[in-house]
C-alpha positions as CSV (number, residue, x, y, z in Angstrom):
1,M,-24.7,-10.2,-19.5
2,N,-24.0,-11.3,-15.9
3,A,-22.7,-14.6,-17.2
4,L,-20.4,-12.9,-19.7
5,N,-19.2,-10.4,-17.1
6,A,-18.4,-13.3,-14.7
7,F,-16.6,-15.2,-17.4
8,F,-14.5,-12.4,-18.8
9,F,-13.5,-10.9,-15.4
10,S,-13.2,-13.9,-13.2
11,V,-12.3,-16.9,-15.5
12,Y,-10.8,-15.4,-18.7
13,P,-7.9,-13.7,-16.9
14,Y,-6.6,-17.1,-15.7
15,I,-7.0,-18.7,-19.1
16,C,-5.0,-16.0,-20.7
17,L,-2.3,-16.0,-18.0
18,T,-2.0,-19.8,-18.2
19,V,-1.7,-19.8,-22.0
20,F,0.7,-16.9,-21.8
21,L,3.2,-18.6,-19.5
22,L,2.9,-22.2,-20.5
23,G,2.6,-21.4,-24.2
24,S,5.8,-19.2,-24.0
25,L,7.7,-22.0,-22.2
26,L,6.6,-24.7,-24.7
27,R,7.4,-22.6,-27.7
28,F,10.9,-21.9,-26.4
29,D,11.4,-25.6,-25.6
30,R,10.1,-26.9,-28.9
31,D,10.4,-24.2,-31.5
32,Q,13.4,-22.0,-30.7
33,Y,14.1,-21.2,-34.3
34,T,10.9,-19.0,-34.4
35,W,11.9,-17.2,-31.2
36,K,12.7,-13.9,-33.0
37,S,11.2,-10.6,-34.0
38,D,11.3,-11.3,-37.7
39,S,12.5,-7.8,-38.6
40,S,11.8,-6.5,-42.1
41,Q,14.3,-3.7,-41.8
42,L,16.3,-4.8,-44.9
43,L,13.1,-4.4,-47.0
44,R,12.4,-0.9,-45.9
45,A,14.1,0.9,-43.1
46,G,12.9,4.5,-43.0
47,Q,9.3,4.1,-41.8
48,L,10.3,1.2,-39.6
49,R,12.7,3.3,-37.7
50,W,10.1,5.9,-36.8
51,G,7.2,3.5,-36.3
52,S,9.3,1.0,-34.2
53,N,10.8,3.7,-31.9
54,L,7.5,5.4,-31.2
55,F,5.6,2.1,-30.8
56,H,8.2,0.7,-28.3
57,A,8.4,3.9,-26.3
58,G,4.7,3.9,-26.0
59,I,4.0,0.3,-25.2
60,L,6.9,-0.1,-22.8
61,F,5.9,2.9,-20.7
62,L,2.2,1.8,-20.7
63,F,3.0,-1.8,-19.9
64,F,5.1,-0.9,-16.8
65,G,2.8,2.0,-15.9
66,H,-0.2,-0.3,-15.9
67,T,1.6,-3.0,-14.0
68,V,3.0,-0.8,-11.3
69,G,-0.1,1.4,-11.1
70,M,-2.7,-1.3,-10.9
71,L,-0.8,-3.7,-8.7
72,T,0.4,-1.2,-6.1
73,P,-2.1,-1.2,-3.2
74,H,-3.8,2.1,-2.4
75,F,-2.3,2.3,1.1
76,V,1.3,2.5,-0.4
77,Y,0.8,5.8,-2.1
78,E,-2.1,7.2,-0.1
79,P,0.2,9.1,2.4
80,F,1.6,11.3,-0.4
81,M,-0.8,11.1,-3.3
82,S,-4.6,10.9,-3.4
83,A,-6.5,8.5,-5.8
84,G,-7.6,11.5,-7.8
85,T,-4.1,12.8,-8.2
86,K,-2.9,9.4,-9.3
87,Q,-5.7,9.2,-11.8
88,V,-4.8,12.6,-13.3
89,L,-1.2,11.6,-13.5
90,A,-2.1,8.4,-15.2
91,M,-4.4,10.2,-17.7
92,V,-1.7,12.7,-18.7
93,S,1.3,10.3,-18.9
94,G,-0.8,7.5,-20.4
95,G,-2.4,9.9,-22.9
96,L,1.1,11.2,-24.0
97,F,2.7,7.8,-24.4
98,G,-0.6,6.3,-25.8
99,V,-0.5,8.8,-28.6
100,L,3.2,8.0,-29.3
101,G,2.4,4.2,-29.4
102,F,-0.7,4.8,-31.5
103,V,1.2,6.8,-34.1
104,G,4.0,4.2,-34.1
105,V,1.7,1.2,-34.5
106,S,-0.2,3.0,-37.2
107,L,3.0,3.6,-39.2
108,L,4.0,-0.1,-38.8
109,L,0.5,-1.2,-39.9
110,H,0.5,1.1,-42.9
111,R,4.0,0.0,-43.9
112,R,3.1,-3.7,-43.6
113,L,-0.2,-3.4,-45.6
114,T,1.0,-1.0,-48.4
115,D,4.5,-2.3,-49.2
116,P,4.1,-5.3,-51.6
117,R,7.4,-6.9,-50.5
118,I,6.7,-6.6,-46.8
119,R,3.1,-7.8,-47.3
120,A,4.4,-10.8,-49.2
121,T,6.7,-11.8,-46.3
122,S,4.2,-11.2,-43.6
123,R,2.3,-13.9,-41.7
124,T,-1.4,-13.6,-41.0
125,S,-0.5,-13.4,-37.3
126,D,1.7,-10.4,-38.0
127,I,-1.1,-8.4,-39.5
128,V,-3.7,-9.6,-36.9
129,L,-1.4,-8.6,-34.1
130,L,-0.8,-5.1,-35.4
131,W,-4.6,-4.6,-35.8
132,L,-5.2,-5.8,-32.2
133,L,-2.4,-3.5,-30.9
134,W,-3.8,-0.6,-33.0
135,A,-7.3,-1.2,-31.5
136,Q,-5.9,-1.5,-28.0
137,F,-4.1,1.8,-28.2
138,A,-7.2,3.5,-29.6
139,L,-9.4,2.0,-26.8
140,G,-6.8,3.1,-24.2
141,L,-7.0,6.7,-25.5
142,A,-10.8,6.5,-25.6
143,T,-10.9,5.7,-21.9
144,I,-9.4,9.2,-21.1
145,P,-12.6,11.2,-21.6
146,F,-14.5,8.6,-19.5
147,S,-11.9,8.8,-16.8
148,A,-12.2,12.6,-16.8
149,Q,-15.8,12.1,-15.6
150,H,-14.6,10.4,-12.4
151,L,-11.6,12.5,-11.2
152,D,-12.1,11.4,-7.7
153,G,-10.3,8.2,-8.7
154,S,-13.2,5.9,-7.8
155,V,-13.2,4.0,-11.1
156,M,-9.4,3.7,-11.0
157,L,-9.6,2.2,-7.5
158,M,-12.1,-0.4,-8.6
159,L,-9.9,-1.4,-11.6
160,D,-6.8,-1.6,-9.4
161,E,-8.6,-3.7,-6.8
162,W,-9.8,-6.0,-9.6
163,A,-6.2,-6.6,-10.9
164,Q,-4.9,-7.1,-7.3
165,R,-7.6,-9.7,-6.6
166,I,-6.8,-11.5,-9.8
167,V,-3.1,-11.9,-9.1
168,T,-3.8,-12.9,-5.4
169,F,-6.5,-15.4,-6.4
170,R,-9.3,-13.7,-4.4
171,S,-13.0,-13.8,-5.2
172,G,-15.4,-11.1,-6.1
173,T,-13.5,-9.8,-9.2
174,A,-16.4,-9.8,-11.6
175,E,-18.7,-7.9,-9.2
176,L,-16.1,-5.2,-8.8
177,V,-16.2,-4.2,-12.4
178,A,-19.9,-5.0,-13.2
179,D,-20.8,-1.3,-13.4
180,V,-17.6,0.0,-15.1
181,G,-18.1,1.7,-18.5
182,W,-18.0,-0.5,-21.6
183,V,-14.9,1.1,-23.0
184,F,-12.9,0.1,-19.9
185,K,-14.2,-3.5,-20.2
186,V,-13.5,-3.9,-23.9
187,H,-10.0,-2.4,-23.3
188,M,-9.4,-4.9,-20.5
189,V,-10.7,-7.9,-22.5
190,L,-8.6,-7.0,-25.5
191,G,-5.5,-6.5,-23.3
192,M,-6.0,-10.0,-21.9
193,T,-6.5,-11.4,-25.4
194,I,-3.2,-10.0,-26.4
195,F,-1.6,-12.0,-23.6
196,L,-3.6,-15.0,-24.8
197,I,-2.1,-14.9,-28.3
198,F,1.4,-13.8,-27.1
199,P,3.1,-17.2,-27.4
200,F,1.9,-17.7,-31.0
201,T,3.2,-14.4,-32.4
202,R,6.5,-12.5,-32.8
203,L,5.8,-10.9,-29.4
204,V,7.7,-13.8,-27.8
205,H,10.9,-11.8,-28.5
206,V,10.0,-9.6,-25.6
207,W,11.3,-12.4,-23.3
208,S,14.7,-12.2,-25.0
209,G,14.7,-8.4,-24.2
210,F,14.3,-9.2,-20.5
211,A,17.0,-11.9,-20.8
212,S,19.4,-9.4,-22.5
213,V,19.0,-7.0,-19.5
214,A,19.9,-9.8,-17.1
215,Y,23.0,-10.4,-19.2
216,L,24.5,-7.2,-17.9
217,W,24.7,-8.6,-14.4
218,R,26.1,-12.0,-15.5
219,P,29.5,-12.8,-13.8
220,Y,32.5,-12.8,-16.0
221,Q,33.6,-16.0,-17.5
222,I,37.2,-17.1,-17.6
223,V,38.2,-17.9,-21.2
224,R,41.5,-19.7,-21.7
225,S,43.5,-19.5,-24.9
226,R,46.6,-21.5,-25.7
227,R,48.3,-18.5,-27.4
228,L,46.9,-15.5,-25.5
229,G,46.6,-16.9,-22.1
230,T,43.7,-16.2,-19.8
231,H,41.3,-13.3,-20.0
232,G,37.9,-12.3,-18.8
233,G,34.7,-12.0,-20.8
234,R,31.0,-12.4,-20.9
């Protein structure tokens, strides 16, 4: 168990991050035609609309919430918020958006498995990805009762410190989470695994979403036309 704990919480994070970054770069460089979300809206739009909106609302909030919450050092928010208060806030907001995301991904999974036309056009990776996301949302919601047993924020502080040590390449990460409950550990490992498979699935279109936001701040280009003269555009 100690060897597995050391691997999954000291070594595995760097394997996942390396594959996530290099795999995304290589796929964009060598296989740009597959860099898309592969929407099946034309086959069946109704359930997709509800499922996709709920899923995206849930996963985007949780992604940024986890990123900011876990990577912000304790001393930054300590003057105006205790660790226990932060944990309660995370439980409430995470529970709300976790339910939204779970309902959304359940609708998407049901739609993909039960509609013959959509099932016929689905890749194995599409279905595996939805099952992994479904399990991840379920595990995230399952951590709430366990978190409620430690409202002093002690467990949250350990998990935050683990994440901060990972991104700053410090030692002692596995020891920090050695005694954390199993549901947290499985949730963390599955989350890292989703990053590991990210470059090989339709999730790569997330990068395009970030690029489209940057597009708003792109400087205007000067477009010259022989008939219409010069005008500005993006």
